[in-house]
N, C-alpha and C positions, 0 to 999 in steps of 0.2 A: 283372666278367665282360663280355666283348664282344659285341655285338649280334651277328645273322648276317651283317647289312649290313658292319659294322666288319671283321668276318673276311675278307668277300668284297673289300673295297677292301685291306685289308693284303696278302691275297694277289695281288691285282693288283699292287700296288706291288713285291712280293717278284719277280715276273717280269720285270720292267724289266732285263734283262742288257744287256751291250755289244750283243748282237746285235740285239735288240729296239730299242735306241737308233737304230742304224745304219739298220734298217729304215725306222722312220719318218721319220728325217732325211732318207731317200733318196726316200720316194714324193713323186711328181709330181703325182698326182691323175689321169693320162692315161686311167683307165679299161679300160685293154687285158684287165684280169683279169676283166672283167664277161663280155666275150665268151667266156671259155674256162669259165664256169660254167654248169652246166645249170638250177641254180635260176634263175639271174636271167633265162637265154634263155628258159625254158619258160614263166615267169611274167611277165615284163617288169617286174617289181617291182624298183624301185631298192634297195630295203632289202636284195636279195639279193646284191647285189654284193659279191665277196669281201671287198674292204679296208673296207667299211663295217660287216661282220661283227666287225671289229677295234676298232670305237670306244670300248668301255669300256677296253682297254688302251692307245690312243693318247691318251684324254683324262688318264689316271694319267700318261702319260710326258710330255704336254705341260705338266700342272700342276706337277709334280715335278722335272722334267729340262730343261727350258727355260727362259730368261731370261724371255720375256715370259709364259708359263704361271706362273711364281713370283710376278712382278709382278702378274698379273691376280688370282690366289689373295689375294695379301696385300691388296688393295686391294677385295675382294670382288667382282670382275668374274667371276671364274670359278664356274660353277656346280659343286656338288660331286655326285658319283654318289648315285642314290637307289634304293631299293628298285623303284621304276618301272621305272627304265632296266634293272636286272639283269632283271627280269621280262621285259621287252620281249626282249633280247638274248638271254634264255635260249631262248625261241622262235626267233628268227633263226638262232642258231647251233646248235642241238640238232635241229631240225626241218630247216633249210634248208642245211646243210652236211654232206657225207659225208666231209669230210678226203680228198677225193680227190687234191688237191694239183695239179690241172690248172694252176690260177690261179697258181701259183709256177713252172710250167714256162713260161709266156709273159711273166712282169713283165719289161719292158726294162732294169730297174734292179736285176734279181736279188734281188728280195724273197721270201722264202720264206713267204707268206702263211697257207699251211696251220700252220706253225709259230707265227705269232702266235695264230691262232684257236685253236690247242690251249691256249696260255697262257690267253686268254679262258676258256676252260673250267674250268681251275685256279680262277678267280676266283669264278665261278659254283657251282661245286661246293662251295667253301669255304663261299659263304652258303648253301647249300641250295637253289639255284636250278638243279634237274635234274630232266628228265621223269621220270615216278613209274615207267615201264617199266624205264629204264636203272639208276635208283636200286634197284629190287628186283632186277634182274639183278646189279648189284655185291655186294647182299648174299647174294645165293645162291652167288655164285663164291665168298665169304669164308668162308661157313657150310658149304656143302658140296663146294666145289672146282669148280663148273660153275656158269655163268650161268642155265643150264636147270634147275639143281638136282639135277642126276645124282649119284649116288654110286658109290663102289665098285661095289656090289652091280648097280648099274644095269650097270656095263661087265661085271662077271662074267656076267650074265644074256646080255646080247648076243654076247659071245664064245661060251658055252655053246651057244647057237642057231646062231650061225655054222658053229661046229665041226661042229655035227650035220648041218644043212642043206646045207653046201657041201662037207663033206669036207676042210677044211684044217685046218692046225695054226696055231695063233696064239700065240706065244709071250708070257708076261707075267713080268715080275719076274725076270728071266734077267741075273745078273750078269757082267760082262766079254763082253756083246755089243757088236758092233761099232756098233750105231747104237740110239739109244732113239727113237722114232716117238712124237710128241705128236700128239693127236686135238683136234677140236672137237667139242662137244657135238651139233652137227647130223650129224656123221658117225656118230655113234652112234645117234641117234634116227631122222634122216631117210634117211643115205646110207650105210648099212653094207657096202654094194657097195664102199666105198672101203677098208675094213679087209679085205675077203675079197681084192680088188687086191692089197693089200700083200704078204699071204700068198703069192699066187701068184709075183708078181715076184720077191721076195726068194728064194722057193725056187727058181726058174729062173734066177737070176744067183748061188746060194750064197752067200747073205748072212745073216750072224749078226744078228738085231734082237729087241727087245723092247718090250711096251709096260709101263707102271708101273701097278699096282694103288693105288698110293698117291695119284698126282697124273697125270692124262692130259690134263688142258683146258690148249689152248694159246693159245686166245683170251684176250687180257685186257682184262677190261672196264674196269679202271681207267683205262686210256689212253683207252678212249671216253667215259668217264664226264669226264674230265680230273681225275682223283684221282690223283697221283703215288704218294702213300702206301701206296693200295690196290694201285697198279701194281705197286709195289717188294715188297708182300706176297706177290703172286700170281707174281712171278718167282723169288723166294727159295724156293718152292716146286718151280718146275722146277730149281733149281740144285741143291735137297736130294736130288731122286730121281736125278738123274743122277750125282751124287757116290756116293750110296750104291750105285747100280748099277755104277759104274765105267765108264761109257761115255764114250768120245771125241767122238763126235758126235751132235747131237740132230738129227732131222728134222723140221721145220715142216710140217704138213699141208697140204691145199688150202684156207687161209683166209690172206688178205692182214694184216690186223692182226695176227695171231698172228707170222707170219713178221718183219715188221718191229719188232715189239716185242722178240721174244726176240733176233734178231740185232742189230739195230742201237740200240734205246733202252735194253737192259738194262745195259750197263756202265753208261751213265750215271745212270740210275736206282738201281743198286746201289751205285755207288761204285767199283767193281772190275772188273777182266777176268774174264771168263766163264772157267772151266776146260775147256771145252769148244768145240767150233766148230759152227755151225749151219748147215744148208743147207735150202734148200727143196726139197720131194720131186721138184718137176720137175728142180731141178739135178741131184740124185742120179741120176734114171733118164737124164737125157739123159748124163752121167758114164757110166752103166754101158752106154750103148749105143754110145758112142765108143770104151769099152775093150773092146768084143765081147763084154761078159757078158750083155748084153741084146739078143736078135736078136728082131726084129720081123717079122710076114711076114702075108700075107693082104691083102687091100683092103676098103675101107671105099668103097663105089663111090658114097654118097649124098653130094650137094651141102653142104658144111659149113662153117661158120666157127669163128672162135675170138674169145672176148671176154676182153680182158687184164683181169684184177683190178687194180685201180689201185695198191694197195702192192705188190703182187708185181711189176709191170712198172715202174711210174714210181718206187717209192722203192726196189724191190729190185733193179730192173734184169734181172729175169728176162725177158727178150724172145724171144732166140734159141732156147733151149732148148724151149719146147713147140712151136716151128715144125720143129725137128728132127724131134722126134717124130711130129708129124702128118705129116710129108713121108714118112715110113716107110711109111704103109700108107695114107693119105688121098689119092687123086689128084686128086680134086676139092674139095680145100682153096681157099677163096677168103677174102680179106681184105675186113674192112669199110672204107669210104672212110677214116675216121681209125681207126687202130689202134695196137698198140705202145705207145709213152710217150705219145700224143696219144689214147688210148682215151677214150671216153665212159663214165662211171661206171654202174652198174647203180642207184644212187640210194639203196642200203643202208647204205653203210660208215660209219665214225664214229660207231655207235651209232644211227644212224637206223632200222635194223630192229629196234631194240628199243623202240623209243619208237611206240607204238600212236597217239599223237596225230598223228604226221606221216605216216602212210597215206595221207591223200588228196594231199596234196602229193608224197610219193614214187611214186605212180602217176601223177600227171600229168607229172612230168620223166621218166618212163620212155619218153615219146613220142619222144626223141632218139635211143632204142635202138630203137623200133620203127620208124623211119624208115630207121633202115640196115639192119635186117634185111628190111624190105620192099623195099629196093633190090638186095638180093642174090638174094631168092627161094631161101633154104636150107631144109632139113628138119631139119638137126642144128645145134644151137649148142653148141659145148664151152667149158667153162671151168676153172678151177684153183682155185677159192674155194668153199666149201660155203655160205658167206653170200650170193655173187654169184648162185649157182646158185638158193639160194631165192628171192632177189628176182627173178631173171630168169624163174623159172615164174610167180611171182605176177603179173609184168608181163604176161607172155603170157596169161595165164588173163583176166587184165583186159580184154585188148584182143581177146578170141576168136582168138587165136594159137596154140591147141593142136596145129596142125599141126606147129610147131616143137617138135621134142624136145630138151632140155637134159641133158646128160652130162658128167660130169668126166672130164678126160683121162687120168687115173691108171688109172680104170676101162677106158678105151678101150685103153690102152697093155697092160693085164692081158689083154683081150678077141684080142689080136693077137700074143700071145707064141708064138714058134716052136715052142717046147716047154716043158715044165714038168717040173722034176726030181722024183722021189718026194717024197712029203710024209713028214715022219717024224712021230715020236711028239709028241702034245701036250705043251706046255709052259704050258698054261693055268693057271689057278686053280683050286683045289678048292672 
């Protein structure tokens, strides 16, 4: 029986594909990626440079796939990877990388460094070097269907309360609906106004939609953890409920990792094409606006700005849509100095938000977002990711900036509907 270290090293070896080989062969060590990393910039610690975080994988590649590395290994000049190595990199990778991919954007030779770091996570996870909080989140996701441990009953309770308090209809388990809307646990527990907003918007646009009682969670802890097996298991549940309900389109919620995992990663992780299309909620809302099915009015006169969630904007390309929507009702919308595909991360992506040990570092690197907001003097910060929203709220509170309110874009859109169609009978679960 192999040891955890042996499993980790073998997993790292298995991650070395042609893409990895070409990346490491191409790296010039120029250090440009360092200037794109908020963890390095805010700490000044060279260990947080993006390419350094890939060192365990680079070492395996060098020893196994290069002539000089093989020779060094043969004659005993190459030091093997140890448990201490994996322990050190576990902290660097899980605490000091949000998988924001900003480093990948600036590499002059086109290396997707975030891709390499994700491969490193696979080795660390296989060896058992995963932060406790993220490990438990993965276990809860597998057992209950939610990284927070929410159950179908939790969803039932939330829906019943929203329908009673807000006077909306929230359809559940409707076969043949036009859209299946996935949720993140954050949107059930912390930001239930998102669910209410969906009901109001889709009612106004005349859209048939549904939630699933069998599986509602879109956030994939397996990807954040670096466990492809777990990631695939969770994705299979999404495919299963969509197939059973006969929907043609899945709507990803305001969650960046959910969107990129279901839309971009799923076919590779599952080894087959998905039987439905995937859109982010902002893509759908902007499509409805362009078609004249979603008419927005009124004016949000406060000075506001928009935080681009990394995976939604940089990986997913959802850049123009939120601005199209904001420009319908926000005359005092202003951009941060670096926005869009070159935005600065909230600091909590990639599973960092689930890692309690990383909180001091996460709050430290929030300084870069603080400086951006200080320069604008806004009263409202809009975003389109529930995880970002939580991280932004915590960062603002930590810096005594509670005068800045954080709101979700979908919620704002619902508040500026020109009219709302009559609410139909409830289709919620009994």
